Residue, then its C-alpha position, 0 to 999 in steps of 0.5 A: x440847558x436841559x436843567x434850566x428848561x426843567x427848572x423853568x417848567x417847574x417854576x411855571x407849574x408852581x406858579x400855575x398851582x398858586x393861581x388855581x388855589x386862589x380861584x375859589x374859597x370852596x375847599x372841594x372845588x379848590x382841591x379838585x383843581x389842584x388834583x387835576x393840575x398835580x396829576x400832570x406832573x406827579x402821576x397818582x392813583x389816589x389823593x387825599x388831604x387829611x386835616x387835624x381835628x383834635x387828636x385825629x386826622x379827618x379826610x377833607x378831600x379824597x379822590x381816586x382808587x378806594x375813595x370810599x374806604x379812605x373817606x371813612x378814615x379817622x387817623x389818630x395823630x401819630x398813627x398810620x402813614x399820614x398821622x406819623x407825617x403830621x406828628x413828626x413834621x417829616x415827609x414819607x416817600x414810598x411808604x406803605x398805604x396799607x397802614x392807613x386802613x389799619x386804623x379802622x380796625x376792620x379786617x375787611x378794609x384793605x387797599x391794593x395801593x402799593x406806595x405813598x408820598x406824604x408831606x406835612x401841610x404847615x400853616x401859621x400856627x404849625x402843621x394843620x394836616x397832610x397831603x398824601x398821594x397813593x399809587x398802585x406801583x411799588x416805589x413809584x415816587x421819586x425825589x423830584x416828586x417829593x420836592x414838587x409836592x413839598x412846594x405845593x404843600x407850602x402854597x396850600x396851607x394858606x388857602x386851606x386856612x382861609x377857606x376854613x375861616x370862611x366856612x366857620x364865619x358863614x356856617x350859621x348863615x348856611x345852617x338850618x337852626x332846627x335840624x343843624x342840616x345845611x339850608x337852602x342857601x348852602x344847597x344852591x351853592x353846593x349844587x352849582x359846585x357839583x354841576x361844575x365838578x361833574x362837567x369837569x370830571x365827567x362824573x354823575x350825581x343824583x338830586x333826591x327830593x323828599x317831601x313829608x306826608x302827614x306832617x301837617x296832621x302831626x302838627x295839628x294833632x300833637x303840636x309844633x313842638x312834637x313836629x320840631x322833634x320829628x324834624x330833628x329825628x329825621x335829620x339825625x337818622x338821615x345823617x347816619x345812613x347817608x353814603x360818604x361824599x353825599x349831603x342832605x339839606x333842609x329846603x324849609x318846611x318839611x322838604x329835604x334834598x340829598x345830593x348823592x355823589x357817583x349815583x345811578x338811578x338804582x342807588x338813588x331809589x335804594x337810598x330814597x326807600x331807606x330814608x322813607x322807612x327811617x322817616x316812618x319809624x320816627x313818626x311811629x315812635x313819636x305818634x304811635x301810628x303811621x301818619x308820617x311818611x315821605x314822597x320822593x323823586x330824583x334826577x340824574x346829572x347828564x340824564x335829566x339836566x346839567x344845571x341846578x334848576x333843571x335837576x331840581x325841577x325834574x326831581x320835584x316833578x317826580x316827587x309830586x307824581x309820587x305823591x299824587x300816586x299815593x293819594x290816588x291809591x288812598x282814594x281808591x282804598x277809601x272808595x272800596x271800603x265805602x262800597x263794602x260797607x254800603x253793600x253790607x248795610x244794604x244786605x241787612x236792609x239798612x239805609x247806606x250811611x256813607x255819602x258819595x263824597x266819601x266814596x270819591x276819597 
């Protein structure tokens, strides 16, 4: 009787998993729901799905302990724990997670996770990736855990392939042609997903808005081709400094938005200052002067709002406050300069040549 009851519970669990996988075409949302449901049956400290891209495995989804470390991984097929699973089309139970970070060739990259359960995910044309669970405990995973995870992987492959096809088909519609960053259409959808996931997992993220200062002057002085070059340069340098699991979109014109996962106000401020410095360097390289800069503002989920509209509105408000503060400081400097010149000319008996309008900025 107990065996029948256990089998029935397992069948109901797998049916529930199958239903959850079809609820969304968005990979991140789908994997978050899968992780939540899976954790009730197979306890784990971290979960990852690695997808084959060429000769490497790319972590399309990671959650849990050492998340930042595992997001950095690009595991050659055949190497590491998950790479071996993909190449051999076999499972691993209670393998050593330490062999995964070893692929980084970085002695400082290590994990305290002690056991892993990994199964191949096989699609229409063969193995497409590996679904891997990690635990802090040694020999944590049982044969029952392995059987359930294999059943889940069989249901996962079809949905992953469908989601990737959808992303490829809609990629051009959601990508800015000039910078190859995601565009405003993508941003609105992604923000809604981020808010939903933050509510479910009780986590936080920041929305950072950047608006270029001096961009119109650059276009007027050097032409739109140089302006386009500046936008591409800004996008390229930003990609290199964005933290893992964060993303940047071009809203249009000279405005950019960053969604910064697991962020505090301090982290958002630090990233904003780094991006501002990067933008100024791009401007200096293209124009030889410091006319190009950026004003910025951020909002925090759960502090400044819980909806995309509220978060964007507050980040925009702070950005314009930043911009007005810069304008006020510039006007004050110009006024002080005008007064200094006028005083100097008055001392020599010359008539002040700078009008009051200039002194007002």
